[in-house]
N, C-alpha and C positions, 0 to 999 in steps of 0.2 A: 363741049367737055363731056367725056364719057363717065357714067356713074361709077364703074368699077375702078376708075382712077382716083376716086375720092380718097384722100389720105396719102397719095403719092406726093409727098412734100420733101422739102429739104431734110437732111439727115437729123437735124436737131429736133424737128417735129416728130420724126419717126422714133427717135430716142424717147421722147416724152410719151408717145403712144404705147411703146413697149414697156415702160417702167413706171408710169404714173399709178399711184395706189387708188385708182377708181376705175370702174368699168366703162368701156367705150365700145359701141356697136354701130354699124352702118346698115341702114335699111333702105330698100328702094321703095317706089310708090306702092308696090304690091306687098310691102311688109316682109319681103324676103331679106334674109341676112346676107350681107355682102362681106362683112369683116367683123372680127372681135379682137380686142387686145388680150394679151396673156393674162392680165389680172382677172378679167371677167370669165375667161375660159376656165381658169383655176377655180374660181368661186362656184361656177356652175358644174364643174367636174366633167367637162366635155372637151372635144378637140375641134379645131377649126374645120377639118375635113368633114366632121360629122354634122356641123351646123350650117355651113355655107350653102346658100341656095334654098334653105328651108324657111317657111313662114315662122315669124317670131312667136305667134300664138300657138302654132303646132309644137314648137320646142317647149313653150311654157306649160302646155297641157301634159307633155311627156314628163317634164321635171316634177310636176305635181302628182304624177301617177294617175291622171285622168284619161279615160278612153272615151273620146267623142267622135261621132260620125260626121256631124256637121260642124266643122271647125270654122271659127270666125274670130275677129279681133275681140280682145277682152273688153268687158263692159267698162272697166275703170281705166282703160288705156287712153291716153291723150294723143297718141300718134295720129289717128285720123284727123283730129282737130287741128294738129300742127300742119298736116298736109293741106287741109282745107284753107286755113287762115294764113298760113305762111308765117305764123308767129310762134315764138318759143313757148312751150307748155311745161308745167312742173306738177308732179303728183307723187304720192307715196304708194309703194306697191310691194307686196311680199312675193319675191320672185320664186324662191323655194322655201320650204319650211325652215324657219330660223334665219333666213337671209332677207332682211327688209332694207329697201333702198329708197332714196329720194331720186326719182326719175326725172331727168330734164330732156325734153324733146327739142332739138335744134333743127329747124328746117334747112335743107340744102337746095339752093336755087341755081338754075343755069344762067347763061348770059342774058337770056330774055326775061329773067325774073320768075321763071316757072319753077315750082317745087318739084324736084326730081327724087327726093328722098329725105331721110332725116338722120342726124347723128344723135344717138341715144346715149346719154351720160348717166352712169349709175353710181351714186354716192352711198356707201354702206352706212346705214344709220341704225343697224340692229341693236347695238349696245345702247345707243341713245334712246331708242324706243323702249328697250327693257328697263332702262333707268327711269324713263317717264312712267312706265307701268308701276315700278316699285315705288316711285314718288307718289303716284296716285293711291297705291295701296296704303302707304304710310299716311297719306293725307286723309284717307278714309278712316284709318285707325285713330288718327289725331282727332278727326271730326267726331268719331264715336266717343272718344275720351272727353272731348269738350262738351258733347251733348249730354253725357251722363256724369259729369264730374261733381254735380251737386251744387254748383254755384252758377250765377249768370255770367255769360261771356258774350261780348259784342265787339265787332270790328268797326272802328270809326275812321273815316277818311280825313285828310287834312282840312276839308271843308266842313268838318264836324257832322258829316252825313253818316247815317247808320248803313253800313254795307251788309252786314249779316248779324244774326243773333242765334244763340243756342236755344235748346228746348226750355231751359229754366227762364230765360229772358222773355220768351214768347208767353210763358205761363203768367209772368208778372205783368206783361204789357201785351195782352192779346189783340189789341186794336191797332198795333203798329204794323204797317205793310212795308217791309224793307225793300221791296221792288221799286218803290217810289223814292228811295233814298231820302227818307225824311231827316231833318236836322235834329240832332239828339236833344239839345237843351229845350227845343220846342215840343218835341214828342214825348219825352219822358216826364214832363211836368203837366199836371192837370190842375189849374189852367196852364196853357203853354206860356213859356217865357219868350221874351223878345231879344234877350241878350244872353251871353254865355254866363253860366253860374260862376260866382266869385271863387268858389272852392273847387272848381272843376280841375281834376288832375290831368285829364286827357289833353286839354289845350296846352298845358305845360309840357307834357311828353312830346306832343307834335312840334313844339317850339325848340326844346333843348335836347330831345332824344334820350331823356332820362326816365327812370321809373318813378312815378309819383302816386300818391295815395291820399284819400280824404274820405270823410264821412259827410254825406249830404242830408239835407232836410228837403225831401221831395214831396210836394203837394200831390195828393192823389184823391181827388174828390173832397170829402169832408175830413180826411185824416192826413197826417204827415207820416211818410214812410222814411226810415233812415237806411241808407245804403252805404255800405263800405266799398269804395271803388279803388282798385289798383290798376293803373294804366302802364302798359309796357310798350316800347316802340317796336315797329317793324321797319327794317332798313332794306333798301335795294342794293344792288351790287356796287353802286357808287357811294354807298354810305349815307344816302339821303333817306330821311324818315318818310315813308310812303303811307303809313297808317299807324293806328294805335289799337292795342287790344285792351279792352276794359274787362276786368274780372270783378264781378259785382256780387256782394253778399248782403242780404236783407238782415239788418241788425236792429230792426224796430223794437222787437221785444226786449232786446238787451238795453235799449235806451230808456225803457219805462221805469227801470229801477236803478237808483243811484249806485247801489253797491254792485249790482250786476254789470253796470256800465264800467265801473272802476276795474272790476275783475276782468272784464272783456278787454279793456284797454291794456291791462298788464300783460295779457296773453296774446294781444293783437299781433305783435311783431313775429312771435313764433308761429302763429297761425298763417300770417301772410307768407312767411318764408316756406312754410310747409306746403301751401297751395302753389306758389309760384315755382318752387323747386321740386315738385312732386316727381317728375321724371328722373331728375338727377338723384333724388333721394332713393327712388326705386332701384336705380342702377347701383348706388352705393350699398344699399341693403342687399342686393343680389351678390355683389362682390364680397360683402361681409359674410353673407350666408355661405358662399363658396369657401371663403377662408375658414369659417367656423366648421364647415363639414370636413375640410382638409385636416384641421386641427383635431376634430373629433375622431377622424379616421386614424390619424397618427396616435392619438391617445388610446384608441381601441386596440391598435396593433401593439402598442407598448404594454397595455393591460394583459393582452393575450400572451405575449412573450413572458411577462412577469409571472402570470399564473402557471405557464408551462413549466418554467424552471422551479417554481415553488412546489408544483406537484411532483416533479422528478427528484427533488432534493431528498436526501435520506437522513437528515439530522440537522440540528441547530447550526453546527459549524459549517456544513456544506451550504445550507440555505443562506446564512449570513454572508458567506463569501460570495455566492452568486448574486445576492441582492445588492451588495456594495458595488460589485463590478458593473451590474446593470444600471444602477442609479448614477454612477459616475459617467458612464457612456451616454445615458439618456439626458442628463442635465449639463454635461460638459463642464462640470465643476472640478476645480483643482483637487479638492479634498472631500472625502465622504467617510462618515463613521457611523457605527451603530453601538448604542449603549444598551446593556441588558441588566436586569435586576440581579444583584448578588448579595444576599442577606439584606442589610439595611442600605446598601449603596447601589449605584448604577455605573460601574466602570465601563470603559470601552471594551467591547467584545471583539470587534473587527474594525479596522481602519484602513484607508488607502489614501495616500497623498499627504497625510499629516507627518510632521517630523517626529522622531522618537522622543525628542525633548518635550515637544508639545503634548504628546500622548501621556508621557510619564507625569508631567506637571498637572494635567487636567483630568486624568482618568478618574480620580476620586472626587465626589461632590459633597460628602458629609463634612459639615463645619466642625472644627475642633478648637478648644480653648488653648491657652498658652501652655498648659500641661500636657496637651496632646489628647485630651479626653473629648468624647463626642458631645456636641451641644444639642440638646433636645428641646422641642417646643413644649407648650403647656399640656399636650396630650401624651407626652413621652416619646414621640417619634423624633428621629434624628432630623436636624435641619439640613436641607440640601441647598447648596449655594448656587449662585450664578443663574443665568437665564435658563440653562439646562434644568436646574432644580425647579425653576418656575413652571416650565412646561411639564415636567414629570409629576409635580405635586398639584398641577391644575391651578396655579396662582397666575391668573391673567385677567385683564380687563378688555373685553371684546370691543369696547368703544375706542380703544387706542388703535391707530392705524397699523401698528406692528404686531398686533395679535389678531387671530381669526376666531370665529365663533366656536371652532373645534379645539381651540387652545394651542394652536401652532404659533410660533414666532418667526417673523421674517423681516429682513431689512436689506436694502440695496446700498445703504450709506451708513455703516455703523459709526463712522466718525461724526457725521451730522447728528445721528440719533443720540449718541452720548452727550453731545454738546447741547442739544435742545430738550432733553428729557431728564427727569430726576430719578433717583432710586425708588421713590414712591410710585412714579409712573411705571417704572420697570418692575415693580412688585418686590424687589429685593436688591441687595448689594451684588454687583457684578464684578467679576475679576478682571474683565476687559482684556483677557489674553488674546482672544480672537482678533480684536482690533489692533492690539499691540503687535501681532504677527502680520498685520497688513491686510487681514481679511475684511473687505468692505461689504460683500454680499454673504449673508448668513441665513440659513433656514433651519429651524428645529421643529421636527414633526413628531408628536407623541405616538407611541405604539400602544394603543389602548384596546382592551377587550372588555366591553362593559364598563364597569367602574375601576377595573384593575389596569394599572399602567405597567406594561412589561419592559418599557425602555423608551428610546427615541432614536430617530434618524437625524443626522447632522450633515449639512452640506455647506461647504465654505469655498469662497473664491475671492481672490484679491481684486478682480475686476468688479466694477459697479454694474447695476442694472442686469443682474443675471436671473431675477425671478419676477413673476407677475402673478396675479390672482389665479389665473388658469393653471399655471405651473404648480402653485401651492395646493390647489384643489386636487390636481392629479396625484401629487405626492401624498396627500392625505388619504385618497382612495387606496393607493398602493400600500400605504402604511397599515390600513385596515386589513387588507388581504394578508400582509406579512405578519401582523399580530396574531391572526387566526392560525396561520401555519406554525409560527413560533410556539404558540401556546400548545398546539398539538404535539410538536416534537418535544418540548420541555416536559409535558406530562408523560409522554412515552419514555423519555430518558430518566425521569424521576422514578417511574414505575420499574424500569430496568434496574436502576440503582437499588431500589427497595427490594426487588427480587434477589439481586446479588447479595445484598446485606442479609436478607432473610436466609438465603442458602448458606451464607457464611456463618450466621448465628446458629443455624440448625447444626452445621458441621461442628462449630465450636462447642455448642451445648452437648452434642453427642460425645465429643471428645471429653468434655468436662464430666459427663455422666460416667464414661468409662474410667476416667481417672479417679472420680469419686468412688466408683465401685472398688478400684484397686486400693484406694486409701482406706476405704471401709474395711476391706479384708485385712489390710496391714494394721489398721487400728484394732481390729478384733484380735489379731495376733499379739499386738502390744498389750491389749487388755488381759489377754490370757497370760502373757508373760508377767504382767503386774500381779494378777491373782496368784500365779505360781510363785512369784517372788515373795509375796506376803506369806503364802503357806510355808515356803521353804524357810523363811526367816523365823516363823513361829516354831516349825518342827526342829530347826537346827538350834534354836536358842535354848531350849530346855536341856538337851543332852550337853550342850556346851557349858551351861551353868553348872551342871553336875560335875563335869570334868574339872572346871575351875575350882569348885568346892573341894574336890579330892586333892588337887595339887596344892591348894592352900593348906589342907590338913597335913599333907606330907611335909610341907615346909614348916608347919608349926609344931608338929608332934614327933617328927622323925629326925634324929640327929644326922646331918649330912656333911659330907666332905665339901670343901670349898668348890671343887669342880662340879660336884653334884648339885650344890646350892645354886650355882650360876645357871645350870641347865634348868632347874625348877623355875628360877626367876624368868629365864628366857621363855619357858613354856607358858608361864602366866601372861607374859607380855603378848605372845602370839595369840593366846586365847582372847585377850582383851581386844587385839587388833581384829580378830574374827568377829567378836561381838560388835565392834564399831562398824565393820563392813555390813553385817546383817542389819544393824540399826539404820545405816544410811540407805541400804537397799529398800527397807520397809518405808522409810520416810519419803524416798523419791517416788515410789509408786502409790503412795497414799493420795486420795483426792485433795485438791487444794482447799484450804480453809478460807482464803480471800481476806484474811485479817492482816492489816498493816501493823508491822512491828519494827522496832529499831534493829537494824541489821548491820553486823560487822562483815564487810565484804570479804576480808581475808579468811574469817572463820567459815564463810559460806563456800569459798573457792577450794580450800584445802581438802574437804571430804570429796568433792567432785574429782579433784586430781587423783585422790586415792582410788576412787572407783575406776578411773581411766588408766591407772598406772600399769596394770597387767597388759591392756590392749596396746598402750604406747610402747611398752617394752617389747612386745611381740613384733611391732612394726618398726622397731629400732628408731623410735622418735625420742629425742632428748627434750626434757622439760626444763625451761629456765624461768625462774620467778624473780621479778624485779618489783618487790612490794615497796610502797612508800611508807616512811615512818609516820606514825600517828595519823593514819588515814581516818578521817571522820566517818561517823556512822551515817546511814541513810535510812529513810522510812520505806518499807516495801513488804511485799508478800513473799516470804522466804522460798516456798516451793516454786512459785512462778519465776523468781530470779534464778533459782537452780536450773530450771528448765531452759532459760535463755542461755546461760553460760555453758551448760552441758552441750547444748546444740552447737554453740560456736566452737567448743573444743572438739566435738566429733567432726564438724565440717573441716576444721584445720587439719585434723588427723587424716581425713579422706583426701585432702589436697597434697599430703606429704607422700610422694611416691618415689622411692629410691633410697640411696644411702645418704647419710649426713643430714637427715631431716631433723628440724627442731621447731618447737613451739615455745614462744616467749610470752609470758603473762606479766604485764606491767600495770601498776596502779599509780595514780598521782592525783594531786589536788589542783583544780583549775580555778584560779581567781578567788579561791576561798568559798565559792558558791556551789561548785560541782566537783564530783570525782570522775575520773576517767579510768575505765578498765579496758586495756588494749590486749587483744589476743592476736599475735602475729605469727605467721608461718613462712617458711621458705619453699613452699610447694609450687604447684603448677600455675597458680594465679587464675584470674578471671578475664575473659576477653572483653574488649570495650563494648561489643554489641550485646553481651549478656549482662553486663554490670548494671544497666539501667532497669533490668527486669527481675533482679534477684529477690526483691521484696514483694513481688507479685505472687498471689496464691497459686499453688500448683505448678509454679515454674521451677524446674530442676534440670541440671545438666548430668545428674547421676543416672546410671543405667538401671533398668528394670525397677524393682521395688526397693532398691537401696536408699533412694531418696523419695520423700513424699511430696516435695514441693511446697510444704506448709511450714517447715521449721523456721526459716527466716521471716516469713510473713507473720507468723504467730509471735515470734520474738520481738519483731518491730512493734507490733500492737501492744505487747506487755510493757516494753520500755516506755512507749508513748504514754500509756496510762499512768506510769510512775513519774511522769513529768520530764522524761529525758528523751534522748534520741540516739540512733545508731549511725555512725559514719563508717564508710568503707573506702579503702584505697588499695588498688591491686594493679599488678603489672604481669602480663603473661610470661611464664617461665621464671619469675623471680619471687612470687609469693603474694600474700594478701595480708592486710591489717584491718581488723574490725575493732572499732573504738565505741564503747558504750559509755554514754554520759548520763549521770544521775545527780539530782540535787541533794546536797548534804542536809542533815538535820539542823534546823535553826535553834540555837541555844538562847 
């Protein structure tokens, strides 16, 4: 048989040679490569033409990048041995960096049994080797953990032999040589025992494959040491217990005191679980830390976004709108609202998701009695109802699970809360509208700045379990930022309002001063007219009296014809009328006496009409008197009442513009207790927007200085001091009726 014909087999063998997932190479006795299958060529990154006829060690050196002058077979190669012995050889070799194989040398013999070459089989075990390395590294880490865990650890065989011990066990039992595989119950006890301890947990673990634990009384010279032992099984791939791990803790000191022993026993289970599950706990803590960091990052981003739009907002309205939109998106709650302080109450300022009926019914928190009046507490402050009122007023008990230490309220089950708690628990009577609307998850977060409560945030959802402590804590932090921003905007807005009010008051005051100056000038003119009138009355009265004396003398001493006598009588009557006019003019402009006297209203009105007669005649205004019979007297200051009625008559005359104008003066008794004097005109009337202001000082619709704006205001004050009042009815284009009501004199 020729060596180069090795492998020339039937087609099925050739198929295996070409496609088997392992390397195959044929070498002659000189270690020259005769053939390689495709798998190995690909792994080595060479071609058959490049390697055929070359020594295998030469190719190996080339693949490793080594340059050697004296090439020979590798030290670790088993090919020479296979050639010599004619027996199959197996070894592990790294062919190229990162390509580790299990190498099997199969000798090839001729018909005479002589070895003429070898078939070299390459099984790729790179991944397995790497896995072994990783396992060894993990084993080293585990050993390091076991060595430094702080408790004793020993590995016990099914024969109760000590296989290995950690540093702590060697410290406790320095005389034990584990290489001799000593029996545990003999070695751990001084003096040694001959049988297994009755409380031994390890033997139980080796028997049933379960974790067991016990506390031992181990003699150690002249003292008894107490060890707490937890044994855990080690299984092989068949599920058979092959050993047990003992975790040992010296609890001798704990056993010396009864109370400490009891305390230790109470915490023993937790301590055992902590030690036996340390790795899993570490993993859970790591996962928790990752989750916490993700949550913290999420909260950080939310806080940054919240502070961003808070800083960009330009007022309370814009900030509240942005905050509500953000909180609804962040919390995914159906409904979100914000209440802000308004006088004594805290109505909704901005809402999203609540129905209009809900907002209308719940916007006010102030409690009211049956008469609709505010209910106040002992300090005089209005009582705020419902849980919103609790949060705003700081009525909360932090020991209750639905309150936080910062005074927030939250619940994921309002139906259960109402059923399981009392109004005393909840600090006040609740309206329960949130629950009746189907909201199971409710959170109320106060907006506080120091001791002042600006309002609250409200988040509602009909789904349960929408909140947790972390969510509430985040909402409380955001509420703190929001309260600072709201306080800033409210202060700025209040300052703006005050500035606007101040500017308005300055403008009004300036206008008032100008009007006052005009009125002062007008008053000075009136004063001058008054003085002039008094002077004229005095100067006219004397010659008039002389004229009347002369005419009376003529009538008395000179015989007159009938016609002449009538003329003299008429002259005397006209002189008397002039005398009365002068007297009325003097009385009108005299300072008021302020003395109350019994007044006949008709006797007071007639002289005023006489004074106005010429003016009314010039304006073509007719006077109609409708006096009541037997009108009772009243008590009043005559000149003040004259001032009132003269002012009303002048105003009526000013309103009469055009032809056919008339002023009607009517008097009547009302219920026997009051009299009414009505002065009615058919003039231009008063517009509805002006009628509410006509009794205000300095309000006038008259042009320039024709009206002072004080007449009706002063008149109203005079009548009010007399115990009466003035009523006005007017219709634009049809006229006005002023009615003065005064109490009659009681007899």
